TORDOTI-781838 format. One record per residue (C-alpha): x, y, z; residue in three letters; residue number from 0. Coordinates in nm, 3 decimals, decimal comma. Layout:
TORDOTI-781838
        px        py        pz   rest    nr
         X         Y         Z    ala   NUM
...
***
This chain:
TORDOTI-781838
        px        py        pz   rest    nr
     0,003    -0,037     0,007    met     0
     0,111     0,351    -0,113    glu     1
     0,252     0,579     0,170    lys     2
    -0,020     0,867     0,131    pro     3
    -0,278     0,565     0,134    leu     4
    -0,172     0,498     0,454    cys     5
    -0,168     0,743     0,626    thr     6
    -0,520     0,818     0,451    ile     7
    -0,679     0,518     0,600    thr     8
    -0,516     0,595     0,917    lys     9
    -0,712     0,884     0,891    lys    10
    -1,068     0,747     0,819    leu    11
    -1,049     0,480     1,072    glu    12
    -1,308     0,612     1,322    asp    13
    -1,521     0,677     1,007    val    14
    -1,734     0,373     0,898    ala    15
    -1,830     0,264     0,543    ala    16
    -2,068     0,420     0,351    gly    17
    -2,113     0,738     0,554    ser    18
    -1,912     1,083     0,536    cys    19
    -1,818     1,296     0,861    val    20
    -1,859     1,682     0,878    glu    21
    -1,712     1,867     1,112    ile    22
    -1,750     2,240     1,178    leu    23
    -1,573     2,474     1,421    his    24
    -1,738     2,810     1,458    arg    25
    -1,538     3,096     1,671    pro    26
    -1,733     3,105     2,026    gly    27
    -1,993     2,788     1,985    arg    28
    -1,958     2,443     1,997    ala    29
    -1,835     2,203     1,778    asn    30
    -2,120     2,073     1,473    ala    31
    -2,055     1,734     1,399    val    32
    -2,268     1,549     1,131    arg    33
    -2,260     1,200     1,006    thr    34
    -2,414     1,170     0,634    val    35
    -2,585     0,789     0,663    ser    36
    -2,497     0,570     0,392    ala    37
    -2,753     0,601     0,114    lys    38
    -2,678     0,906     0,104    asp    39
    -2,305     0,784     0,039    val    40
    -2,127     0,494    -0,230    pro    41
    -2,090     0,199    -0,039    ala    42
    -1,729     0,132     0,062    gly    43
    -1,703     0,536     0,086    ala    44
    -1,516     0,659     0,357    arg    45
    -1,536     1,025     0,367    leu    46
    -1,434     1,309     0,630    arg    47
    -1,414     1,694     0,624    ser    48
    -1,350     1,989     0,905    glu    49
    -1,416     2,303     0,813    thr    50
    -1,275     2,640     1,050    phe    51
    -1,434     2,953     1,031    glu    52
    -1,152     3,148     1,029    leu    53
    -1,333     3,500     0,939    tyr    54
    -1,630     3,657     0,837    pro    55
    -1,629     3,492     0,493    gly    56
    -1,308     3,331     0,519    ile    57
    -1,354     2,938     0,554    glu    58
    -1,118     2,698     0,557    leu    59
    -1,167     2,344     0,550    ser    60
    -0,967     2,027     0,534    phe    61
    -1,076     1,680     0,353    his    62
    -1,020     1,315     0,363    cys    63
    -1,141     1,060     0,134    tyr    64
    -1,151     0,676    -0,004    leu    65
    -1,337     0,615    -0,257    ala    66
    -1,393     0,608    -0,619    asp    67
    -1,684     0,881    -0,690    gln    68
    -1,924     1,053    -0,516    phe    69
    -2,246     1,314    -0,571    his    70
    -2,178     1,642    -0,433    val    71
    -2,454     1,956    -0,342    cys    72
    -2,384     2,229    -0,160    his    73
    -2,593     2,634    -0,106    ser    74
    -2,246     2,819    -0,169    his    75
    -2,408     3,117    -0,374    gly    76
    -2,257     3,265    -0,705    val    77
    -2,005     3,491    -0,496    ser    78
    -1,823     3,182    -0,288    val    79
    -1,448     3,123    -0,508    leu    80
    -1,306     2,801    -0,389    ser    81
    -0,912     2,777    -0,377    ile    82
    -0,870     2,408    -0,373    asp    83
    -0,453     2,260    -0,247    his    84
    -0,402     1,913    -0,299    cys    85
    -0,184     1,718    -0,069    arg    86
    -0,239     1,314    -0,202    ala    87
    -0,406     1,175    -0,438    gly    88
    -0,610     1,383    -0,773    arg    89
    -0,958     1,494    -0,779    ile    90
    -1,157     1,566    -0,992    gly    91
    -1,482     1,785    -1,076    trp    92
    -1,779     1,781    -1,322    glu    93
    -1,825     2,120    -1,293    met    94
    -2,193     2,271    -1,447    gln    95
    -2,172     2,344    -1,769    gly    96
    -2,012     2,023    -1,952    gly    97
    -1,641     2,099    -1,831    leu    98
    -1,441     1,865    -1,592    ser    99
    -1,119     2,006    -1,360    leu   100
    -0,895     1,730    -1,259    tyr   101
    -0,537     1,773    -1,051    phe   102
    -0,296     1,602    -0,778    gly   103
     0,007     1,670    -0,573    asn   104
     0,117     1,955    -0,494    gly   105
    -0,170     2,167    -0,794    asp   106
    -0,359     2,493    -0,654    leu   107
    -0,685     2,462    -0,808    ser   108
    -1,000     2,777    -0,872    phe   109
    -1,323     2,738    -0,944    his   110
    -1,611     2,974    -0,856    tyr   111
    -1,833     2,751    -0,624    thr   112
    -2,179     2,792    -0,778    asp   113
    -2,067     2,587    -1,074    lys   114
    -1,996     2,259    -0,834    cys   115
    -2,296     2,298    -0,637    ser   116
    -2,505     2,000    -0,794    asp   117
    -2,205     1,818    -0,913    ser   118
    -2,024     1,465    -0,921    val   119
    -1,694     1,372    -0,782    ile   120
    -1,430     1,132    -0,922    thr   121
    -1,063     1,037    -0,752    leu   122
    -0,871     0,864    -1,008    pro   123
    -0,712     0,702    -0,787    leu   124
    -0,930     0,635    -0,472    gly   125
    -0,789     0,769    -0,288    tyr   126
    -0,768     1,216    -0,172    tyr   127
    -0,626     1,409     0,073    glu   128
    -0,604     1,773     0,000    gly   129
    -0,771     2,120     0,139    leu   130
    -1,051     2,396     0,061    thr   131
    -1,021     2,776     0,133    val   132
    -1,385     2,966     0,064    ala   133
    -1,379     3,304    -0,047    leu   134
    -1,727     3,453     0,028    asp   135
    -1,694     3,817    -0,171    leu   136
    -1,975     3,933    -0,088    glu   137
    -1,894     3,936     0,307    val   138
    -1,487     4,008     0,240    leu   139
    -1,613     4,338     0,009    gly   140
    -1,731     4,490     0,335    asp   141
    -1,503     4,346     0,617    ser   142
    -1,190     4,195     0,448    ala   143
    -0,919     4,091     0,795    pro   144
    -0,683     4,370     0,855    asp   145
    -0,351     4,238     0,747    leu   146
    -0,526     4,158     0,340    leu   147
    -0,647     4,536     0,287    arg   148
    -0,321     4,687     0,469    glu   149
    -0,150     4,495     0,164    ala   150
    -0,436     4,585    -0,114    gly   151
    -0,599     4,261    -0,116    val   152
    -0,925     4,240    -0,311    asp   153
    -1,057     3,832    -0,308    ala   154
    -1,263     3,990    -0,633    ser   155
    -0,974     4,054    -0,841    ala   156
    -0,829     3,753    -0,749    leu   157
    -1,112     3,578    -0,874    cys   158
    -1,149     3,807    -1,153    arg   159
    -0,772     3,695    -1,219    lys   160
    -0,733     3,389    -1,183    phe   161
    -1,112     3,237    -1,327    cys   162
    -1,215     3,548    -1,577    gly   163
    -1,450     3,398    -1,797    asp   164
    -1,384     3,032    -1,743    arg   165
    -1,466     3,016    -1,378    glu   166
    -1,267     2,738    -1,359    thr   167
    -0,874     2,783    -1,292    ala   168
    -0,573     2,533    -1,153    ala   169
    -0,165     2,658    -1,099    leu   170
     0,064     2,391    -1,109    pro   171
     0,239     2,171    -0,785    ala   172
     0,575     2,441    -0,769    ser   173
     0,769     2,531    -0,449    ser   174
     0,633     2,830    -0,376    arg   175
     0,338     2,686    -0,345    ile   176
     0,414     2,397    -0,133    glu   177
     0,619     2,584     0,123    his   178
     0,281     2,740     0,197    ile   179
     0,117     2,415     0,198    phe   180
     0,400     2,222     0,401    ser   181
     0,299     2,268     0,730    glu   182
    -0,049     2,335     0,792    val   183
    -0,151     1,897     0,758    tyr   184
    -0,049     1,842     1,087    glu   185
    -0,113     2,117     1,328    leu   186
    -0,166     2,050     1,703    pro   187
    -0,499     2,131     1,775    asp   188
    -0,399     2,463     2,017    gln   189
    -0,234     2,590     1,718    met   190
    -0,508     2,525     1,419    lys   191
    -0,681     2,805     1,444    leu   192
    -0,432     3,087     1,458    pro   193
    -0,193     2,857     1,230    tyr   194
    -0,451     2,898     0,952    leu   195
    -0,534     3,254     0,978    lys   196
    -0,173     3,359     0,932    leu   197
    -0,122     3,074     0,672    lys   198
    -0,489     3,159     0,462    cys   199
    -0,340     3,571     0,488    gln   200
    -0,037     3,460     0,346    glu   201
    -0,227     3,250     0,046    leu   202
    -0,407     3,527    -0,077    leu   203
    -0,103     3,808    -0,032    met   204
     0,077     3,560    -0,260    phe   205
    -0,202     3,476    -0,554    leu   206
    -0,219     3,852    -0,533    asp   207
     0,114     3,864    -0,673    met   208
     0,132     3,598    -0,848    thr   209
     0,083     3,624    -1,285    glu   210
    -0,165     3,308    -1,405    pro   211
    -0,040     3,412    -1,765    ala   212
     0,351     3,319    -1,595    ala   213
     0,268     2,951    -1,500    glu   214
     0,209     2,614    -1,714    asn   215
    -0,193     2,671    -1,647    ala   216
    -0,349     2,277    -1,616    leu   217
    -0,641     2,256    -1,828    asp   218
    -1,064     2,149    -1,789    ala   219
    -1,150     1,909    -2,014    his   220
    -1,527     1,786    -2,177    tyr   221
    -1,651     1,587    -1,971    ser   222
    -1,735     1,355    -2,258    glu   223
    -1,405     1,304    -2,376    gln   224
    -1,367     1,274    -1,959    val   225
    -1,566     0,994    -1,959    ala   226
    -1,401     0,793    -2,253    leu   227
    -1,043     0,815    -2,128    ile   228
    -1,218     0,664    -1,806    arg   229
    -1,328     0,379    -1,981    gln   230
    -1,012     0,346    -2,140    ile   231
    -0,840     0,330    -1,834    his   232
    -1,114     0,079    -1,758    gly   233
    -0,993    -0,179    -1,986    arg   234
    -0,635    -0,053    -1,961    leu   235
    -0,611    -0,164    -1,586    thr   236
    -0,856    -0,556    -1,655    ala   237
    -0,619    -0,637    -1,836    his   238
    -0,209    -0,556    -1,724    pro   239
    -0,103    -0,832    -1,969    glu   240
    -0,195    -0,688    -2,251    lys   241
    -0,072    -0,419    -2,497    arg   242
    -0,242    -0,152    -2,663    tyr   243
    -0,072     0,140    -2,857    thr   244
    -0,242     0,454    -2,811    ile   245
    -0,308     0,495    -3,199    asp   246
    -0,576     0,172    -3,182    ala   247
    -0,687     0,293    -2,834    leu   248
    -0,790     0,616    -3,015    ala   249
    -0,969     0,466    -3,309    lys   250
    -1,143     0,256    -3,132    glu   251
    -1,292     0,516    -2,898    tyr   252
    -1,285     0,768    -3,204    leu   253
    -1,034     1,006    -2,982    met   254
    -0,750     1,195    -3,150    asn   255
    -0,431     1,061    -2,999    thr   256
    -0,312     1,392    -2,886    ala   257
    -0,608     1,485    -2,724    ala   258
    -0,628     1,109    -2,551    leu   259
    -0,331     1,173    -2,440    lys   260
    -0,332     1,508    -2,351    ser   261
    -0,655     1,417    -2,172    val   262
    -0,498     1,096    -2,034    phe   263
    -0,229     1,319    -1,823    lys   264
    -0,454     1,526    -1,721    ser   265
    -0,687     1,320    -1,492    val   266
    -0,438     1,039    -1,432    tyr   267
    -0,170     1,292    -1,346    gly   268
     0,076     1,089    -1,597    met   269
     0,124     0,938    -1,970    pro   270
     0,006     0,626    -2,041    val   271
     0,332     0,487    -2,063    ala   272
     0,407     0,563    -1,754    ala   273
     0,088     0,534    -1,574    tyr   274
     0,007     0,153    -1,708    met   275
     0,403     0,089    -1,591    lys   276
     0,399     0,183    -1,249    his   277
    -0,003     0,022    -1,248    tyr   278
     0,184    -0,267    -1,393    arg   279
     0,456    -0,277    -1,110    ile   280
     0,239    -0,209    -0,866    thr   281
     0,013    -0,490    -0,941    lys   282
     0,316    -0,738    -0,967    ala   283
     0,385    -0,608    -0,650    ala   284
     0,039    -0,750    -0,536    glu   285
     0,079    -1,049    -0,714    leu   286
     0,453    -1,125    -0,543    leu   287
     0,309    -1,074    -0,157    arg   288
     0,038    -1,244    -0,206    asn   289
     0,068    -1,535    -0,418    ser   290
     0,336    -1,802    -0,488    asp   291
     0,360    -1,776    -0,857    gln   292
     0,695    -1,792    -0,969    ser   293
     0,870    -1,486    -1,107    ile   294
     0,828    -1,528    -1,456    ala   295
     0,457    -1,618    -1,377    ser   296
     0,375    -1,258    -1,220    val   297
     0,589    -1,126    -1,510    ala   298
     0,318    -1,274    -1,785    arg   299
     0,037    -1,224    -1,561    ala   300
     0,149    -0,797    -1,583    val   301
     0,255    -0,818    -1,944    gly   302
     0,601    -0,904    -1,979    tyr   303
     0,725    -1,135    -2,183    glu   304
     1,057    -1,151    -2,071    ser   305
     1,135    -1,196    -1,658    gln   306
     1,516    -0,970    -1,768    ser   307
     1,232    -0,656    -1,851    lys   308
     1,018    -0,719    -1,595    phe   309
     1,257    -0,720    -1,329    ser   310
     1,491    -0,441    -1,496    ala   311
     1,126    -0,261    -1,457    ala   312
     1,095    -0,352    -1,138    phe   313
     1,404    -0,218    -0,950    lys   314
     1,294     0,083    -1,104    glu   315
     1,008     0,142    -0,978    ile   316
     1,043    -0,011    -0,656    met   317
     1,370     0,029    -0,597    asn   318
     1,458    -0,290    -0,537    ile   319
     1,494    -0,672    -0,793    leu   320
     1,129    -0,899    -0,776    pro   321
     1,302    -1,168    -0,586    thr   322
     1,430    -0,994    -0,275    asp   323
     1,136    -0,795    -0,268    tyr   324
     0,939    -1,168    -0,218    arg   325
     1,226    -1,215     0,058    arg   326
     1,212    -0,929     0,228    gln   327
     0,826    -0,943     0,226    tyr   328
     0,780    -1,303     0,337    thr   329
     1,052    -1,230     0,596    ala   330
     0,870    -0,978     0,769    tyr   331
     0,567    -1,171     0,752    lys   332
     0,752    -1,463     0,968    ile   333
***
């Protein structure tokens, strides 16, 4: 199991399968805890969100999700901007208007919340950890925090700069974004509220100084294209022993090859070939741990006819040869 998945699974130990726990921290009031029943959450999904009211018009929410896909419905108005940071995994929204926006580790996304008020969230890797800063532009227009007013930060201007007419946008991971969020996910309880207040203002001042045109912005894609890519992904992962060419897949699914490669990378975070290499090796590691198949048999099961090429690929991804990996795991179990 990958380390981020292990961490998220541990954080969700107290959340029952098929449920969502929502916690709200409000200044001067008792915490509100709401558990959404299984009938409104996919079977097996475990979802948790914890929201802090930092200032009038500014909320920050932490999210931990284990799921493939789930539906969300909220009542935020047209004047609320959502700024989302992904710590681990990948996440995608099917926005109103037929667009889907996907982002992953370290990326930052922006969208008006009315565009996802009734939408489907997809987790291509099956897990996600991240946070959301929600800005109510009408409230902030009248009562922005003193430090932001002193710095001349205008939340409405930030919205126009990053979203513009598209109403969705994203910035790829960078050292500057990592600097802001590197410590906010593991804070002691007594430090959370004051630290999050500081970090939220730091984020908004950073964005005020950032020019989107200077960044390699992430693109939204039409939901129909994303649906086809998910079908292609299902086909590839259901048969790791088979090798498919991009041209053959594009022809079968009636997609332009460039679009297929571009949308696949947006949704799953890697080019097709790199993703499948990691997937095959991860699957092989599972077989090595949980079966007594020979190395050659495991290699064939994940699409490698040559055991030597399989061993080289396994070592490249796992930093250990498959024979040593199995021996090490067997010794660990004993």
